[in-house]
N, C-alpha and C positions, 0 to 999 in steps of 0.2 A: 565095121567096128569089131575088134577081136573080143574073145571071151573075157579077158582081163578087164578091158575097157568097159564092157557091159556091166561089171560089178562096181566099177568106180563111178560111172556116170549113167544115170537113167532119168528120163523125163527132164533133162536139162539141169538136174541137181547132182552136184559132186558128192563123193563119199557115200554113194547110195547104200552099199552093203553095211558100212559102219552105222549109218542112220537106222537101218532096219534092225540091226542087233541092239542098238541103244533103245529103240522103241519098245523092246521087250522088257526093259527095266525102268525106263523113265518116260513120263508123259511127253508126247511130241511137242506140246506147246512150250516146253522148257528148252528145247534145242532147235526147233524150226522157227526161227525168228531172225530179224535182221541183226547184224553185228552191231555192237555198241562198245563204246570206250569203257575203260576201267581207270578209276582214279584211286590211288592208294589213300588210306586215311591219314594224311599228313598231320592234320590238326591234332588229333588225339596222340599220334606218335610223338609229336614235338612236346606235348605236355607230359608224356609218359616215358617210354623206352628211350627216346632220343633226346630227352631234355638235357641231360648232363653234357652230351656231345654238342648240342646247340648252344648251351650256356657258354661253353668254352670258346666257340667261334664268335659269339656275340658279346664278348667282354668289351668294355670301353677301349682298352689298350689294343686289342686285335682289330677292332673297327677303325680306330685312329690310324694304325699302321697301314691299313688298306686304303686310307683316304676316303672312307665312307662317312656319311652324316650320322654321327653317333647318336645324337638326340632323337632324330626321327626313327632310327632302327630300334633303339632301346625302348622308346615309347610304343612302337608297333609290337615289340616282343612282350612288353608289359600288358598291353591290351589283349593280346592273344592268350597269354597265361591266365589273365583274369576272366577270360570267357566273354569279353565284351564284343569281340569280333574275331572271325576266323581269318587270320592273316597268313595262313600256312603257305600259300602260293608265293606271296611276296617274300616271306622269310626264307622259303626254300631256295629262292634265287640267290639271296645273300649268303646263305649257308653253303651252297654249292661253290660259289665264288671263293668263300673263305677256305673251304676244304681244299679247293684247287690251289689257292695261294700257299697254304701250309705244305702241300705236297711238292709243288714246283717252285 
């Protein structure tokens, strides 16, 4: 193992030097743990910053033009906005399809 490799991997752990420097500033338990996924906060975004954009794609006419079930999607959107259920994943799929349709 060359010198450069010695700083990159030690004791079977990659990025050894980076971890040692980081440990001087951050507790190890914050960065020495298994990887985990990250989900963006779609629910709040759809009610806030993205609401106007979502409303545009979820209008009755836009949904009809796409051949989608207007009643189900509009009810799902209303439930989401009212806070009854977080339908962000379902709605996001529809919104991505609608955004794709609009562009292509």
